[in-house]
Each structure stands twice: as C-alpha cells, then as structure tokens.
C-alpha positions in Angstrom: 14.8 -1.4 25.2 13.2 -1.4 21.8 10.9 -4.4 22.2 8.7 -6.2 24.7 9.6 -9.7 25.9 7.5 -12.1 28.0 8.3 -15.5 29.2 6.7 -18.3 27.2 6.7 -22.1 27.8 9.7 -23.8 26.3 8.9 -26.3 23.6 9.6 -30.0 24.2 11.9 -30.3 21.2 15.5 -30.9 22.4 17.9 -28.2 21.3 20.6 -29.6 19.1 19.0 -33.0 18.8 18.1 -34.6 15.5 14.4 -35.4 15.5 14.0 -37.9 12.7 16.1 -39.3 9.9 14.4 -40.4 6.7 15.1 -43.8 5.3 16.6 -44.1 1.8 13.3 -45.1 0.4 11.9 -41.6 0.7 14.9 -39.8 -1.0 14.3 -38.2 -4.3 10.7 -37.4 -3.5 9.1 -34.0 -3.6 7.8 -32.4 -0.4 5.1 -29.7 0.2 5.0 -28.2 3.7 2.4 -25.7 4.7 3.4 -25.6 8.4 -0.2 -26.1 9.5 1.0 -28.0 12.6 4.7 -27.7 13.3 4.5 -30.3 16.0 4.3 -32.9 13.1 7.5 -31.7 11.4 9.8 -34.2 13.1 7.8 -37.2 11.9 8.2 -35.8 8.4 12.0 -35.6 8.6 12.4 -31.9 9.5 15.0 -30.9 12.1 15.5 -27.7 14.2 18.4 -26.3 16.2 18.5 -23.1 18.3 22.1 -21.8 18.5 21.4 -18.1 19.3 23.7 -16.6 21.8 22.7 -15.6 24.4 19.6 -17.7 24.0 16.2 -16.1 24.8 12.8 -17.2 26.0 11.9 -18.7 22.7 13.9 -21.9 22.3 12.5 -23.1 19.0 10.6 -22.0 16.0 7.0 -20.9 16.6 3.6 -21.8 15.2 2.7 -18.5 13.7 3.2 -15.1 15.3 5.2 -14.7 18.5 2.8 -14.2 21.4 5.6 -12.6 23.4 6.1 -9.7 21.0 4.3 -6.4 21.0 0.8 -6.9 19.5 1.5 -4.9 16.4 2.2 -5.7 12.9 0.3 -9.0 13.1 0.0 -10.9 9.9 -1.8 -14.0 8.7 -0.2 -17.0 6.9 0.2 -16.9 3.2 -2.2 -19.8 2.9 -4.4 -21.9 5.2 -5.4 -20.9 8.8 -4.1 -17.5 10.1 -1.3 -19.1 12.1 -0.4 -21.9 9.7 3.2 -20.6 9.1 6.4 -21.1 11.0 7.9 -18.1 12.7 11.2 -16.7 14.0 11.4 -13.9 16.5 13.8 -11.5 18.2 12.9 -13.4 21.5 15.0 -16.2 20.3 17.9 -14.2 21.8 18.4 -12.4 25.1 19.6 -8.9 25.4 21.7 -8.1 22.4 22.3 -11.4 20.7 23.4 -13.1 17.5 20.3 -15.1 16.4 20.9 -18.4 14.7 17.9 -20.6 14.5 18.0 -23.5 12.0 15.1 -25.2 10.2 16.4 -28.2 8.2 14.3 -29.9 5.5 13.9 -33.6 5.2 16.9 -35.4 3.6 16.7 -36.0 -0.1 18.7 -37.1 -3.1 19.7 -33.7 -4.6 20.5 -33.0 -8.3 21.2 -30.0 -10.4 18.0 -28.6 -11.6 16.0 -29.4 -8.5 14.0 -26.4 -7.1 13.3 -25.3 -3.6 10.6 -22.7 -3.3 9.0 -20.9 -0.3 7.2 -17.8 0.8 8.5 -15.4 3.5 7.8 -12.0 5.0 8.8 -9.8 7.9 6.8 -7.1 9.6 7.2 -3.7 11.3 6.7 -2.5 14.9 4.3 0.3 14.2 6.1 2.6 11.7 9.6 1.2 12.7 11.3 -1.6 10.8 13.9 -3.6 12.6 16.0 -5.3 9.9 15.6 -9.1 9.7 17.7 -11.6 7.8 17.2 -15.2 6.5 19.7 -17.5 4.8 18.9 -20.6 2.8 21.8 -23.1 2.8 22.4 -26.5 1.3 24.4 -29.5 2.6 25.6 -32.0 0.0 26.3 -34.7 2.6 24.0 -36.9 4.8 23.3 -35.7 8.3 22.2 -32.6 10.3 25.5 -31.0 11.2 25.1 -27.2 11.6 28.1 -26.7 13.9 28.1 -25.9 17.6 27.8 -22.1 17.9 25.9 -19.1 16.6 28.4 -18.4 13.8 28.9 -22.0 12.6 27.3 -23.5 9.5 28.6 -27.1 9.8 28.0 -29.0 6.6 25.7 -26.4 5.2 28.4 -24.6 3.3 26.5 -23.8 0.1 24.7 -20.4 0.5 21.7 -20.4 -1.9 20.1 -17.2 -0.7 20.9 -14.4 1.8 17.9 -12.0 2.3 19.1 -8.7 3.7 22.7 -9.4 4.7 23.3 -5.6 4.9 20.5 -5.1 7.5 18.6 -2.5 5.6 15.0 -1.6 6.4 13.9 -2.2 2.8 15.4 -5.5 1.7 13.4 -8.0 3.7 9.8 -8.0 2.2 7.0 -6.8 4.4 4.5 -8.8 2.4 4.4 -12.4 1.5 7.0 -13.0 -1.2 7.9 -16.2 -3.0 11.5 -17.3 -3.8 12.5 -20.0 -6.2 16.0 -21.4 -5.8 17.4 -23.9 -8.3 20.1 -26.4 -7.3 23.3 -26.0 -9.2 27.0 -26.7 -8.9 26.8 -30.4 -7.9 29.1 -32.9 -9.6 26.3 -35.5 -9.5 23.5 -36.8 -7.4 24.2 -36.3 -3.7 22.3 -37.0 -0.4 21.7 -33.7 1.5 19.3 -31.2 2.9 18.3 -27.6 2.6 18.3 -25.3 5.7 16.5 -22.1 6.6 18.6 -20.1 9.0 17.2 -17.2 10.8 20.5 -15.4 11.3 20.6 -11.9 12.7 23.6 -10.2 14.2 23.0 -7.4 16.8 19.6 -8.9 17.2 17.5 -9.9 20.2 15.3 -7.6 22.4 18.2 -5.2 23.0 19.7 -5.2 19.5 19.2 -2.8 16.7 18.1 -5.6 14.3 15.5 -8.5 14.3 11.8 -8.5 14.9 9.6 -11.3 13.4 9.7 -13.4 10.2 7.4 -16.0 8.8 8.0 -18.9 6.4 5.2 -20.7 4.5 4.5 -23.2 1.8 8.0 -24.7 1.4 8.2 -27.0 -1.6 10.9 -29.1 -3.1 10.7 -30.3 -6.7 13.3 -32.8 -8.1 14.1 -32.8 -11.8 12.5 -35.5 -13.9 13.8 -39.0 -13.4 14.5 -38.9 -9.7 11.3 -40.3 -8.2 8.4 -38.2 -9.4 6.4 -38.3 -12.5 5.1 -34.8 -12.8 5.8 -31.2 -11.8 3.5 -28.6 -10.3 5.1 -25.8 -12.4 6.3 -25.2 -15.9 9.8 -23.8 -16.5 9.8 -21.3 -19.4 12.6 -19.2 -21.0 13.2 -15.5 -20.1 15.0 -13.3 -22.6 17.3 -10.7 -20.9 18.8 -7.9 -22.9 21.2 -6.2 -23.4 23.4 -8.9 -22.0 26.0 -7.9 -20.9 24.7 -4.6 -19.6 26.0 -1.6 -17.8 22.9 0.4 -16.8 19.6 -1.3 -17.5 18.2 -4.7 -18.5 14.9 -5.8 -20.0 13.2 -9.0 -18.9 11.1 -10.2 -21.9 8.8 -13.1 -21.1 7.7 -13.7 -24.7 4.1 -13.7 -23.6 1.8 -11.6 -21.5 1.3 -12.6 -17.9 -2.1 -14.1 -17.0 -1.5 -13.3 -13.3 0.7 -11.3 -11.1 4.3 -12.6 -10.8 7.2 -12.2 -8.4 10.6 -11.2 -9.6 13.7 -12.3 -7.7 17.3 -11.4 -8.6 20.2 -13.2 -6.9 23.9 -12.6 -7.2 26.8 -15.0 -7.5 27.1 -15.3 -3.7 23.4 -16.4 -3.5 22.4 -13.1 -2.0 19.1 -11.4 -2.8 19.8 -8.1 -4.5 16.3 -7.2 -5.8 12.7 -8.4 -5.7 9.6 -7.0 -7.1 6.4 -7.7 -9.0 5.3 -7.9 -12.6 1.6 -7.3 -13.0 -1.0 -9.2 -15.0 -0.8 -8.4 -18.7 3.0 -7.5 -18.6 5.1 -9.0 -21.3 8.4 -7.1 -20.6 9.8 -4.9 -17.8 13.0 -2.8 -17.6 15.1 -2.7 -14.5 17.8 -0.1 -13.7 20.9 -2.1 -12.6 23.5 0.7 -12.7 24.0 0.5 -9.0 24.6 -3.3 -9.1 28.2 -4.6 -8.6 29.8 -6.2 -11.6 29.0 -9.9 -11.9 26.5 -12.5 -13.0 22.9 -12.3 -11.7 20.2 -15.0 -11.8 16.6 -13.8 -12.5 13.5 -15.8 -11.6 10.0 -14.7 -12.5 7.2 -16.8 -10.9 3.5 -16.3 -11.7 0.4 -17.6 -10.0 -0.3 -20.0 -12.8 2.7 -22.2 -11.8 5.0 -20.8 -14.5 8.6 -20.1 -13.7 10.7 -17.9 -16.1 14.4 -18.1 -15.5 17.5 -16.5 -17.0 20.7 -14.7 -16.1 22.6 -11.6 -17.1 26.1 -10.1 -16.8 26.6 -6.6 -15.3 29.9 -5.0 -16.2 
C-alpha cells in the first residue's frame, strides 16, 4: 500500500444534501472565498457532495491538510493562516477508488465575460509524486444536481478546466498557482453555479493516483452591469504571434511586468495544457508549441498587480 490511512471523525455535513440555496437577491454579486473556516461555507451558499466509490474515511472536504496522510509534503495556505485552504485527499476513497468530491460555489446570474479565479496546488510524498486531478465545471441551470455516482456530472456539463487529465507527475502544480477562467458560450444571462470536482481515477490509498490538493482564494467577478460597480482586476490585451503558428508563439504584453505573473494555456476542451511564470520586467516570452495538438488555445497571464492579459492562438 502506497499511503498511510487513519480513521478520522466524519464531518456533520450530509452527503448528497444541499446545504443552502441563495435567494434571487444575491445573484449577480461577486464572491471572495478564502476558506478561513469551511464550516461557514453552507451559510454562504456553497454545497459539497462526496460521490467517491468506494468511499473512504474522509467523507467531505477538509480544512487544510489531511491529518490522516503521511506527515510529509506539508504546505501552508496561499494566504491567511496556515490551514486556511480547503483540501481534497486520497483518503476520500477506500482501497483503489474513483474519487469524485464536489465543491459547488454559490448560485449566481452568469454572463459571458464573467471570471472565476482560484489558486491550487498538489504536493509530493517525499520524492514521489502521485498524480492528482481537478476539474472546474459550470452548470447553466438553477440547482445542485451533480448526478448520483462517481462518474456522473449532472447539470455541470460545461468543462471549463481539467488539470492533469492524463495523470502525469508534472501537470498538477506543486506550488500555489492561480487560474483565471472566463465564462463563454452562453446565449444570454443564466442562473447557475461553478463546481470544483476532485476527480481521480485509480485513486485512493491503494491506487496509483491521488495524494492531496488544496484550493484557496476562489473569486468570482461578474462583468460590468450585473450587480457590481467595480473590478479588482484590469483586463488588458495580449498580442500573440505568429498566429496561426506551427512551432512557437510569442506572448507580447506591450509593457514590462511590474511583478511576477502566472501563465495558463487552455485548449478547446477546457483542459490545462501548459502553465508557467513570467518574471518581473518581462515584456514578451516565446513558447514552443510544436508538440501541441492542432486547435485553438486560450492564454491568460495574471500578474500580482491585478492585471489580466488575455488572448488566443491557433496551432496548425
């Protein structure tokens, strides 16, 4: 057995039960969740489900690090107190399991151009990395339907991001990394939710995949005119060339960065294909995309000055 498991007290949250439904008066508002105390999430409209099969000793998301895991690879929250993040763990399954733990955001009026951002990371067991995976999904209807088993997605049919769907040891970041996900493809304003899904096949204590992930500082920003008067970030243009490209692409910000920035590249399926860093003072950076599959890719560069640079390019 690759990992250590210990029994821990089950949380009082009912599996498969909706905790709290927001009234229509709160729709269209931004939210900022730092996960300082996850026992308060239900009162804010967050909902969790644990559909892992077979289910393990951890029946819900955790406040910070899993105390039932081997005491190695410990990490602190991205911001706030050391344990002020929400965590998923291999102990959500038993034996060799398919992990499917859902964390649903509060219900909102969603529009094209809205943005969901968050920070996440995984960790290693000593020098060994057990591949982890996280999906971000969106439902464009009211409610909390995620289906009834570990493979179902219910109404959350829109896949916005899939971190490490191939279960490599390198594609889930081992340091806190921010992702900025724009809402697109809607025919108009809809009532819905986002969902973080800790989804790992061949996971659990006996599986080849899964160890521990953390999620911190989840933020939702509607576009102008749907209930807020200001933004906490500024969207700026990003020049990508040559476009289309066959081998490499240059990301030109048009101005030098005043702080470090994260770079996230997502394919047409909403899957993360590359992530990295642009350092302070950088104005342009070249990326080799010769091994990328043909298709359209979305690029988002986010610095620590609350600037978001966004563009896309075609690989052929």
